[in-house]
C-alpha positions as CSV (number, residue, x, y, z in Angstrom):
1,M,-5.0,-6.6,-7.5
2,K,-1.7,-7.9,-7.6
3,L,0.8,-4.6,-7.0
4,M,4.5,-4.6,-6.1
5,F,6.1,-1.8,-4.1
6,L,9.7,-1.1,-5.6
7,G,12.2,1.8,-4.3
8,P,15.8,2.2,-1.8
9,P,15.8,1.2,1.5
10,G,13.6,3.7,3.5
11,V,11.7,5.5,0.8
12,G,7.9,4.3,2.5
13,K,7.6,1.1,1.1
14,G,6.5,-0.9,4.1
15,T,4.6,2.2,5.2
16,V,2.2,2.5,2.7
17,A,1.4,-1.0,2.5
18,D,0.7,-0.4,5.7
19,R,-2.0,2.1,5.8
20,I,-4.1,0.6,2.6
21,K,-3.7,-2.9,3.3
22,D,-6.8,-3.5,5.6
23,D,-8.8,-0.7,4.2
24,Y,-8.4,-2.3,0.7
25,K,-8.3,-6.1,1.3
26,F,-4.5,-6.5,0.2
27,V,-2.3,-9.1,2.1
28,K,1.2,-7.5,2.0
29,I,4.3,-10.0,1.4
30,S,7.7,-9.3,2.6
31,T,10.3,-12.0,1.5
32,G,11.9,-10.9,5.8
33,D,7.9,-11.7,6.8
34,L,8.0,-15.2,4.7
35,F,11.6,-16.5,6.4
36,R,10.6,-15.2,9.5
37,E,7.1,-17.5,9.2
38,H,9.4,-20.6,7.9
39,I,12.0,-20.7,10.4
40,K,9.4,-20.5,13.3
41,N,7.1,-23.4,11.9
42,K,10.5,-25.4,10.7
43,T,9.1,-25.6,7.3
44,K,11.6,-27.3,5.0
45,L,12.0,-24.0,3.1
46,G,12.7,-22.4,6.8
47,I,15.1,-25.0,7.6
48,E,16.9,-24.3,4.3
49,A,16.6,-20.5,4.6
50,D,18.0,-20.6,8.4
51,K,21.6,-22.2,7.5
52,H,21.9,-19.2,5.2
53,I,20.9,-16.9,7.4
54,S,22.6,-18.1,10.2
55,Q,26.1,-18.0,8.6
56,G,25.2,-14.8,6.9
57,H,24.3,-15.9,3.2
58,L,21.7,-14.6,1.2
59,V,18.7,-16.9,0.6
60,P,19.4,-18.2,-3.2
61,D,16.4,-17.2,-5.8
62,E,15.1,-20.5,-5.9
63,L,14.3,-21.3,-2.0
64,T,12.8,-17.5,-1.9
65,I,10.9,-18.4,-5.0
66,E,9.6,-21.2,-3.9
67,M,7.9,-19.6,-0.2
68,V,7.1,-16.3,-2.2
69,R,4.7,-19.2,-5.0
70,G,3.2,-20.9,-1.5
71,K,2.0,-17.5,-0.3
72,L,0.7,-16.0,-3.4
73,K,-1.2,-19.6,-4.3
74,G,-5.2,-18.6,-4.3
75,L,-4.5,-14.7,-3.5
76,N,-6.0,-12.0,-5.7
77,N,-5.3,-9.4,-3.7
78,Y,-1.5,-8.0,-2.4
79,I,1.4,-6.5,-2.0
80,L,4.8,-7.3,-2.8
81,D,6.9,-5.1,-0.3
82,G,10.5,-5.0,-1.5
83,F,10.3,-8.2,-3.8
84,P,11.8,-9.2,-6.3
85,R,15.2,-7.6,-5.6
86,T,17.0,-8.6,-9.3
87,I,16.2,-9.5,-13.4
88,P,16.3,-13.3,-12.4
89,Q,13.8,-13.0,-9.3
90,A,11.8,-10.3,-11.5
91,E,11.8,-13.1,-14.2
92,A,10.9,-16.4,-12.2
93,L,8.5,-14.5,-10.1
94,G,6.7,-13.5,-14.0
95,K,6.0,-17.7,-14.2
96,I,3.8,-17.5,-11.2
97,A,2.3,-14.2,-11.0
98,K,0.7,-11.8,-13.1
99,L,1.5,-8.2,-11.8
100,D,-1.5,-5.2,-12.1
101,Y,0.9,-2.4,-11.1
102,V,4.7,-1.7,-9.8
103,V,5.0,0.7,-7.7
104,N,8.4,3.2,-7.8
105,F,8.5,5.5,-4.7
106,I,11.2,8.1,-5.4
107,A,13.2,10.0,-2.7
108,K,16.6,11.6,-2.6
109,D,20.0,9.7,-1.4
110,K,19.9,12.7,1.9
111,T,16.0,12.0,2.9
112,I,16.3,8.1,2.5
113,I,19.3,8.9,5.3
114,S,17.5,11.2,7.6
115,R,14.7,8.6,7.5
116,L,16.4,5.8,8.5
117,S,19.1,7.0,11.0
118,G,16.0,8.5,12.7
119,R,14.4,5.2,13.2
120,R,14.0,2.9,16.0
121,I,12.7,-0.2,16.6
122,C,11.2,-2.5,19.5
123,P,13.3,-5.8,20.0
124,Q,10.5,-7.4,21.8
125,C,7.1,-6.6,19.4
126,N,9.0,-5.2,16.8
127,T,6.8,-2.1,16.2
128,I,9.3,1.2,14.3
129,Y,9.0,4.2,15.4
130,H,10.9,7.4,14.4
131,I,12.5,9.9,16.5
132,T,10.9,12.6,14.3
133,N,8.2,11.7,12.8
134,I,6.9,8.6,14.8
135,P,7.8,9.5,18.6
136,T,7.0,7.7,21.3
137,K,5.1,9.1,24.0
138,I,8.4,8.4,26.3
139,P,11.6,9.5,24.4
140,G,12.8,5.9,23.7
141,I,10.5,3.5,25.2
142,C,7.9,1.1,23.2
143,D,4.2,2.7,23.9
144,K,3.0,-0.9,23.5
145,D,5.6,-3.3,25.6
146,G,8.0,-0.8,27.3
147,S,11.0,-2.1,25.8
148,E,14.0,-0.1,25.4
149,L,14.2,0.7,21.6
150,I,17.0,-0.4,19.7
151,Q,18.7,1.6,16.0
152,R,19.8,-1.4,14.2
153,E,22.7,-1.5,12.4
154,D,21.6,-1.5,9.0
155,D,19.8,2.1,10.1
156,K,23.4,3.7,11.0
157,P,24.2,6.4,8.1
158,E,27.4,4.6,6.4
159,K,25.6,1.2,6.2
160,I,22.8,3.1,4.9
161,K,24.8,4.5,2.2
162,E,26.2,0.8,1.5
163,R,22.3,-0.4,1.6
164,L,21.4,2.6,-1.1
165,I,24.8,1.5,-3.8
166,V,23.6,-2.1,-2.8
167,Y,20.1,-1.2,-4.4
168,E,21.7,0.7,-7.1
169,K,23.6,-2.2,-8.7
170,Q,20.6,-4.9,-7.9
171,T,17.6,-3.5,-7.5
172,A,17.3,-0.3,-9.8
173,P,17.6,-1.6,-13.1
174,L,14.0,-3.3,-12.5
175,I,12.6,-0.1,-13.1
176,D,13.6,-0.5,-17.0
177,F,12.6,-4.0,-16.7
178,Y,8.9,-3.0,-15.5
179,K,9.0,0.4,-17.6
180,K,9.1,-1.7,-20.6
181,I,6.8,-4.5,-19.8
182,G,4.4,-1.0,-19.2
183,I,3.5,-1.6,-15.7
184,L,5.8,0.8,-14.1
185,V,4.3,4.1,-12.0
186,N,5.7,6.8,-9.9
187,V,5.2,8.5,-6.6
188,N,7.3,10.9,-5.1
189,T,7.9,10.4,-1.7
190,E,9.1,14.0,-0.4
191,Q,6.1,15.0,0.9
192,P,4.1,14.4,3.7
193,I,2.4,10.7,4.2
194,D,-0.8,11.3,3.6
195,R,-0.3,12.5,0.0
196,I,1.8,9.7,-0.7
197,V,-0.6,6.8,0.8
198,Y,-3.2,9.1,-1.7
199,D,-0.9,9.3,-4.5
200,T,-0.4,5.7,-4.8
201,L,-4.4,5.1,-4.8
202,K,-4.9,7.4,-7.6
203,V,-1.7,5.8,-9.8
204,I,-3.4,2.1,-9.5
205,G,-6.6,3.4,-10.2
206,L,-8.2,3.2,-6.4
207,K,-8.3,6.8,-6.2
208,E,-9.6,10.0,-8.9
């Protein structure tokens, strides 16, 4: 099954993908992970992408699409997490993959701001915590390696509001794009994570 998870930052796309990928044999694919993988391996695409990222610019669509194309080759079960972000990216993706479902995750802005502003990350192992929802055993310290957790600049309230505005302008139009194709399904994330996971599996036909 070929899926795309759509929704604003902090809505829970990555969390749900992580919860279902192993049990249902999905490969989770995010552009952030792809960029890091190619840059680490010093591939031709990675070197080009790093030039843009190091200057604070967005990676051009053609580079991103090439990375996605390479990753999808031979895969039958995957979840695209947060990609495509724009209509041109969606049109390009449509030429290399036929999605079964686009799951649109929905939450109020105030819920998203609360979730993201409470998020903390380990700078060493990249494990994500939340001061309320996923607390560490020792406040502010990673359970896995003992590193001091940080709050990303992107997770501060003012930055979150800016990210939500960008999402509305760039990515929200994909809702109508995939609705017209007939593969869009909605999941309300204003509920406990176990229920969100169940509802996700239900709308894609993996739960009754």
